[in-house]
N, C-alpha and C positions, 0 to 999 in steps of 0.2 A: 504494499499499500503506499502511496505517495504522501509524504508529509507536505501539508499546506500551511502557510502562515495564517493564523487568525486575525481578525481585526484588533483584539486585545494587545496581541505580540506588535501591532504596527502603531501603536499609540506612543507618544512621546513620553518617556520617563522624567518625572520631575527632576531627579538630579542631573540628567543630560541637558535639559533647557536652563537650569539654574548656573550650570557649568559655562554654557554657551554665553548667557547674559553676562555674568562676571567677566568672561574674556572680552567681551565688547565693552563694557563699562571700563575696564582696565585700560583698553585701547583709547577710550574716550579722553581720558585725562591727558594724553599728549597732544589732543586736536587744539588748534586755535579756535576760541569761541567766537560767536558772533557771525559766522558764515551762514549762508542759505542752504549749502550743501555739504555734507559729510561723507566721506568712504572709510569705513573702518574695517581693517583687514586682520584676520586672525589665522593662526596656524592650526590646523585640524579641518577636517570635512565634515561638517553637520549632515545629518539625514534631511531628506525633504520636510518630513514631518516637523523635525525641530525647527527648521528654517521658517516653515509657516506660522509655527507658534512665536518665533521671535518677531516676525513681521506684525503679527496681531499684537504682541504686547506693546512694541513702539508705537503703533499706530493708537492704540488705546491710551497711550501716555501722552498724546497730543501732537505726535509727528504727522504731517500731511501724507508724506509718502515713506515707506519703508521697504526695502527690497533686499532679500537675503539669497545670495546665489554662491554656490560652491565653483571652484576652479574647474571641476571635472564637467559640469552643466554648461560652463563657458567654453569648452573645448580646449582647455589648457592642462597643464599638468596638475594631476590630483594633490591635495593636500592643503588647499586654503579655502577660507569662506570669507566673504566680504559682505558688509551690510551698508547699504546706501540710504541715507536719511535727507529728507527735504522737509 
């Protein structure tokens, strides 16, 4: 019998989301404040589910635009994730 991934296995674990947010917030401290556009880059490739959760969290906090994309999704060498905020 083939083993199939269940919907509960696809849900983002809270710890993975917390780690991702902490990494982005750590990068945030090095940014020049007052710009209308920010691009935060972290090492490590997040799952699509976690990226969506990160986008939703930043949008809920007041950002008009939040886009999380991995380097693999962008056709580049794997291992990085970026967050664009406007």
